[in-house]
N, C-alpha and C positions, 0 to 999 in steps of 0.2 A: 666798576659797578654801573656802567652806562649802557643803555639800550638805545639803538638807533631806530628812529621812526621817520618814514618818508613823508615829506610835506609837499605843498604845491610848488610849481615852477616859479622861478624868480621873474616877476612881472617886468622889471626894467629891461632884462635881456630880450624878452619877447617883443617889447615895444620898439627897441632899437633895431632889431632885425626887420620888423614890419615897415618901419619908416624908410630904411635903406632900400627895401625892395620896391617901394612905390615909385621912386625916382629913376629906376633903371628900366631899360627896354631890352628885350631879346633882340640881338642883331639880325637874326635870321627871319623873325616874324614881325618885329616891330610892336609886339604886345608886351604888357607889363610882365615881369618875371616873378613867379610865385615863390614864396619862402616856405619850404616844406620841412625845415629843420625841426627836430624834436626839441621841445622845451627842456631846459636843463633842470635837474632835480636838486632841491636843497635839503639838507639833512639837519635835523635837530636832535640833540642828545637829551634823553630823559633819565634822570636819576631816580629810580624807583624807591631806593632807600630813603632819600630825602622827601619824596612824595608821601611815603607812609608816615614819616615823622611829622610832616606838616599837617597831615590829616588827623593823626591821633593826638596831636597837641590840642586840637579843638574838641576832644571828647570830654564830656562832662556826665558822669554817672548819676542817675537818680537811684539811690540805694534801694528803695522799695517801689515797686510798680504802683502807680496811683490806682486806688480801688475801683474807680469808675470804668477802667478799661476791662475789668474782669467780668462785667455784666453785659447782657444783651441790651441793645438800644433800639428804640423805635426808629423806623426808617432806615435801618442798616440791614443789608442782606448778608446772611451767613450761609454760604454754599455748603452742601453736604460733602462728606468725605467720600471720595471715589475709590473703591477697592479694585485694584488692577493687578495683573501679573505679567511678567515678562520672562523670556528665556535667557538664562545666564550661561554663557559659554564658560565662565569661570567656574561655576559650580556644576555645570552639566545637568541642569534641571530648571523647572519653572520656579519663579520666586515671586512673593507678594510685595506689593508696595501700595501705600495710601497716597493719594494726591488730593490737594485742596486748591481749587482754582479761585482767583479773585472774583469778586462780584462783577457781573456784566462782562465776563470773559468773552473775547472775540478773536476769531482766527485772523482778523485783519490787523491785529496788533501783536507785537512780540513782547513777551514778559520776562523779566529776570526770574531766576530760580533759586530757592533756598532749600538745601537738604538738611533735615533735622534728625539727628541720630539719638537713639535710645540707649539705655544702660544695659548692663549684663543681665541675662535671663529675660530681657524684654523682647519685644517684637515691633512690627510696624504699627501696632495699635497703642503702644505704651505712651507715646507723646501726643496722642490725639484724644485721650480719654478726658472725661470731665474732671477727674481728680487733679490732673496736671493743669488743665485749663489754660492752654496757650493759644489755641486757635481763635477764640473769641477776642482776646486782646489784640491779636495781630489784625483781624478783620476790622476792629474798631480803629486801629491805627491807620489802616489803609483808607477807611472811610473819611478820616480826618485829614488825610494827606500827610500824616506824620511819617509814613513809610510808603514807598512806591507800591503800586499794584504788583503782586508777586505770586508766582506759582509755588506752593509749599509742597515739599515731597518728604514723605516719612517712610524710609526704607526699612527692610528687615536686614539687620547688619551682620548676622551670623552667617558667614560665607564659607560653607564646607561642602565638599563633594560627597562625603561619607556620612555626615550627620545632618539632621534637620534642626536640632535644637542644642543649645548649650547644656551640658550635663554636669559640669563642675567648674569650680574656680581653680584652674590649673593651666599649665603651659600649653597643652594640646588644644584646649578650648580657646585659649587666648589667641592662638594662631589663626583660628577661623575669623575672629573679629579683625585681626590685622590684615587678613586677606580681603576684607571688604573694599579696600581701595581699588583692587583689580576689577571686582564686580561693578563698582560704581563707575569707573572710567570706561571700561570696555563694554559694559552691558546696559546699566541703568541710564546713564546719561544719553547714549544713543537712542534708547527707547523713548526717553522724554522728548528728544529732538525730533523723532520721527512721528510722534503721536500728539504733540502739543505745540502751540505757537511760542517757541522758546527763543529768547535772545541769548546768543552764545557768547563765549569769551569771558575772561576773568572779571571784567568790570560788571558782568551781569550774572555772576555765579557766586553763591555764598554757601558756607557749610558751618553748622553749629551743632554741638552735641552735649548731652548730659552724662556724667559719670564715665562709663566705658565709651559712650559716644563722644564725650569730651576729649578723652585720650585719643580716640581715633581721628577726630576732627583736627587736633593738633598735628598728629602724624601725617595726615593727608595734606594739610597745609604746608608742612615742611617738605613733603615729597613733590607736591604739585602747585607751587606758588604761581606758576604760569597759567593755571586753570581756575584757581579760586582766589578772588580778590578780597574776600571778606571771610575771616575765620574766627569762630567763637568756641569757647570751652567753658561749660558750667560744671563746677565740681569735678574736674577731670580725674579719672582713676589712675592709680599707679601703673607703671609699666612702660611709659614713654622712654624712660632711661632705666638702667639697672637699679634695683632697689628691693626692699623687703617690707611687707606689711603683715597684718594679722593673718592673711590668707595664704600667702606663698612668697617664694623668692622669684622676683621678676627679672628675666634676663635682659629686658630692655629692647625696644625697637631701634633706638639710636644710642650711641655713646653720648656722654655729656658734651663733648667737643663738637659733635655733629649737629647739635640743636642750634642752628643758625641758618641764615640765608646768604647766598653769594651775590647774584646779580639782580634777582627779582624777589620781592616779598609781598605778602598781602597788604592792601591799603589799610585794612583794619585787622589787628590780631588782639583779641580780647579774652581774658581769663578772669573768672570770678568764682567765689565759693562762699558758703556760710562759715562763720567763724566758730560754729559749734558742730561741725560736720563729724559725726562719729563713725562714718563709713570709710571715707577716703582720707580723713584726718588732715594732716598738713601737706599732703602731696600737691594740691593745687598751688599753695604758696611756694613750695619748693620749685615748681616750674617757673613761677614768676621770678624767683631768685636766680634760677639758671639762665633765664632770658636776660636778666640784668647783667649777670656775670659774663655772658657771651656778647653783650652789646646789641641785643635784639630789641628794637622798639616795639612796645606792646602796651596794652591797657590792663591794669590789675586793680581789682577792688574786692572787698569783703562785704557780706551781708550780715550785720549783727544779729545774733540770736537764731540764725537759720541752721538747721541740721541738713541732712542729705535729701533735699526735696524743695518744696515751696517754703518760704518765699524766694529762695535763691533761684529756682528755675524761672519763675515769672520775671524776676528782676533782670536776669541775664538776657532773656528773650526781649524784654522791653528795651533795654539799653542797646542791645545789638541792632534791633530793628530801627531804632531812631537814627542810626548812622549808615545802615547798609544801603548800598547802591547809590551813595551820594559822593560827590567829588569836591 
């Protein structure tokens, strides 16, 4: 479970070589002989599993987002939602995406990116509307320094070549949501890097989703832990592993034994849900129990009294953002 990272050359070796060269003369020219030897490289091994454990050991959930974060404040800038589109080679069509930049955005600075995924039958507008109300809290947190200045990206998650919208809760439509990982990695992320001042790498990339978006954020985190250092799921829908709910029999994106990490895992893996969720029921808790069974370090908590929506959504966003992009 060790990953090798290259560090600076050993200073002592370089100094020893330099001192020896100063006292020697070239016999043919009488001039000091230069030392052109390449410095030796030193290797440090980093245990990403232990790093994640140490990080999540410090996680403390605030069960309900403080009310003051939900309201606009004097002196705080709230940038508009930018409606963009990009060409998806995965879907072979143009696709919509909403982008919210931090206040005082500058091309002279690179910003971390958070991808925020909607639920089934939703679109790129679902998590930006006033009913969900998560953009104002995040901008207030940025203004306070409670989270870093971050580019917020709200994609359209239904990734199909043949259909533009989800038409039913069934296996064929679910596959289009499962296909979003390809659109995200191959098309949307390159679009963001080309058009915005984006800090790249897993330490600067986060993903969180609600309901079907929560299921997909977990699936993407499991598939791409080298790309996403922070993964969150709010009331994640069934279907990550085989199971049955009121709507359908889910074949599962992974077997239960596959729900684990090998060499690399996200620094933060968070799952939360309301304890009265009548839509996804106990599936979020079952993912928590499966992570426990497979020895996967993660954060789990419940929001008392919440159904499938707020206050669970705001709670999950608030707690995730308190820790995202921090080491």
